[in-house]
C-alpha positions in Angstrom: -33.9 -85.0 -86.7 -35.6 -88.6 -86.5 -39.3 -87.7 -88.0 -37.0 -86.6 -91.2 -35.1 -89.4 -91.0 -38.1 -91.7 -90.6 -40.1 -89.7 -93.8 -37.4 -89.4 -95.8 -36.7 -93.5 -95.4 -40.2 -94.0 -96.0 -40.7 -91.7 -99.3 -37.6 -93.3 -100.7 -38.2 -97.0 -99.9 -41.7 -96.5 -101.2 -40.3 -95.3 -104.6 -37.6 -98.2 -104.5 -40.4 -100.8 -104.0 -42.4 -99.2 -107.1 -38.6 -99.2 -109.2 -38.3 -102.8 -108.2 -41.7 -103.9 -109.3 -41.6 -102.0 -112.4 -37.9 -103.8 -113.1 -39.3 -107.2 -112.9 -41.9 -106.0 -115.3 -39.6 -105.3 -117.5 -37.6 -108.4 -116.9 -39.9 -110.2 -118.1 -41.3 -108.1 -121.1 -37.7 -108.8 -122.1 -37.8 -112.4 -121.6 -41.4 -112.8 -123.1 -39.7 -110.7 -126.1 -36.7 -113.1 -126.3 -38.9 -116.2 -126.3 -41.1 -114.8 -129.2 -38.4 -113.9 -131.2 -36.7 -116.9 -131.0 -39.1 -119.9 -131.1 -41.8 -117.5 -133.0 -40.1 -114.8 -135.2 -42.1 -112.4 -133.8 -41.8 -109.9 -131.0 -43.8 -107.5 -128.7 -45.3 -105.1 -130.9 -43.5 -101.6 -129.2 -41.2 -103.6 -126.5 -38.6 -101.2 -127.3 -41.0 -97.7 -126.3 -41.8 -100.1 -123.4 -38.6 -100.7 -122.1 -36.9 -97.7 -122.5 -39.3 -95.3 -120.4 -39.3 -98.0 -118.2 -35.6 -98.0 -117.7 -35.9 -94.4 -117.5 -38.4 -94.6 -114.9 -36.6 -97.5 -113.0 -33.3 -95.6 -112.7 -34.9 -92.2 -111.6 -37.1 -93.9 -109.3 -34.7 -96.1 -107.5 -32.0 -93.3 -107.3 -33.3 -91.0 -104.5 -33.4 -94.4 -102.3 -29.8 -95.5 -103.4 -28.4 -91.7 -102.4 -30.3 -92.2 -99.0 -28.3 -95.0 -98.3 -24.9 -93.5 -99.4 -25.4 -97.0 -102.1 -23.6 -95.2 -104.8 -20.7 -96.8 -105.9 -17.5 -94.7 -104.9 -13.6 -95.2 -104.5 -12.3 -94.8 -101.1 -8.5 -95.6 -101.2 -7.6 -93.1 -99.2 -10.9 -92.2 -97.2 -10.1 -94.1 -94.3 -6.7 -92.8 -93.7 -8.2 -89.4 -93.0 -9.5 -88.4 -89.6 -13.6 -88.4 -88.9 -14.0 -85.0 -89.4 -12.2 -84.8 -92.8 -14.2 -87.9 -93.5 -17.7 -85.7 -92.5 -16.4 -82.8 -94.2 -15.3 -85.1 -97.7 -19.3 -86.6 -97.4 -20.7 -83.4 -96.7 -18.7 -82.5 -99.9 -20.0 -84.9 -102.1 -24.0 -84.7 -100.8 -23.9 -80.7 -101.5 -22.5 -81.4 -105.0 -25.1 -84.5 -105.6 -27.6 -82.1 -103.7 -27.0 -79.4 -106.8 -26.6 -81.7 -109.5 -29.6 -83.6 -108.9 -31.6 -80.3 -108.0 -30.8 -78.8 -111.0 -31.6 -81.9 -112.9 -35.1 -82.1 -111.2 -35.7 -78.5 -112.1 -34.4 -79.2 -116.2 -36.9 -82.2 -116.0 -40.1 -80.3 -114.8 -39.3 -77.8 -117.5 -38.9 -80.6 -120.2 -42.0 -82.8 -118.8 -44.1 -78.7 -119.3 -42.8 -79.1 -122.7 -43.1 -82.1 -123.5 -46.9 -81.5 -122.2 -47.4 -78.3 -124.0 -46.5 -80.3 -127.6 -48.0 -83.6 -127.4 -44.5 -85.4 -127.3 -44.9 -88.8 -127.8 -43.0 -91.9 -128.8 -43.3 -92.9 -132.4 -44.3 -96.2 -132.3 -47.0 -96.7 -129.5 -47.5 -93.1 -128.9 -46.3 -93.1 -125.3 -46.2 -89.5 -123.5 -43.2 -88.2 -122.5 -44.4 -85.8 -120.1 -45.6 -87.9 -117.5 -41.8 -90.2 -118.1 -39.8 -86.7 -117.3 -42.6 -85.7 -114.5 -41.0 -89.4 -112.7 -37.3 -88.2 -113.4 -38.3 -84.9 -112.2 -39.7 -86.4 -109.3 -36.6 -88.9 -108.7 -34.3 -85.8 -109.7 -36.2 -84.0 -106.7 -36.4 -86.5 -104.0 -32.4 -87.7 -104.7 -32.2 -83.7 -103.9 -34.0 -83.7 -100.4 -32.6 -86.8 -99.9 -28.9 -85.3 -100.0 -29.7 -82.1 -98.1 -31.2 -84.5 -95.2 -27.9 -86.7 -95.4 -26.1 -83.0 -95.0 -28.1 -82.4 -91.7 -28.1 -85.5 -90.3 -24.1 -85.1 -90.6 -24.2 -82.0 -89.2 -26.0 -82.8 -86.0 -24.2 -86.3 -85.8 -27.0 -88.1 -86.6 -26.3 -90.2 -89.8 -27.0 -94.0 -87.8 -30.3 -92.1 -88.2 -30.3 -93.6 -91.9 -32.0 -97.8 -91.6 -29.4 -100.0 -92.7 -26.0 -97.4 -91.9 -24.6 -97.2 -88.9 -21.7 -94.4 -88.2 -19.4 -96.2 -88.2 -20.0 -97.4 -91.3 -19.8 -94.5 -92.7 -17.2 -92.5 -91.0 -14.6 -94.4 -89.4 
C-alpha cells in the first residue's frame, strides 16, 4: 500500500508541477497581452489560441493531484453527522463514480486524440495541433481515474492516511 501511495503521489505531484508552471506562463502571457493592448493598441498574435490550449491542459494536468488529495469542492453539511462506516461508504461511492466518469472521459479523449491526429485537426489561427491537447486531457483523466481507484483501495484497507497532506481524522471523522 505504501508503494502504491508513493507512486501515485509522485506522478500526481509531477503533473501538478507541470500544470503550475504552465499556469504561471499563461498568466504572464495574459499580462503581456493586456499591457500591449492597453498601451500600444496591439496584442500578442495567437494569444487566444495559446490560452485556450493552455487552460485545457492545465485543468487536466492538475485534476489528478486534486483528486488524489481530495481537494475538490464538496458540500458536507450532513457528512459529519454520520458514523465512520457511512462516511467511508460515501467516500467509496464518490471515488467509484468519479473514477468511472474520469475513465470514460479518458477513453473518449483518447479516441478524439486519434481522430484529431488522423485528420490533422489544428487551431485556426496558429495551427496548433489538437492531438497533443487531447493527449494531455486523456492522460490527466486516466491518472485521475487511477487515483480514484487508488483511493478506493486505500479506503478499503484503512490506509487513507498514506496520502500526503491528509490524515484519517480529516477524511473520516
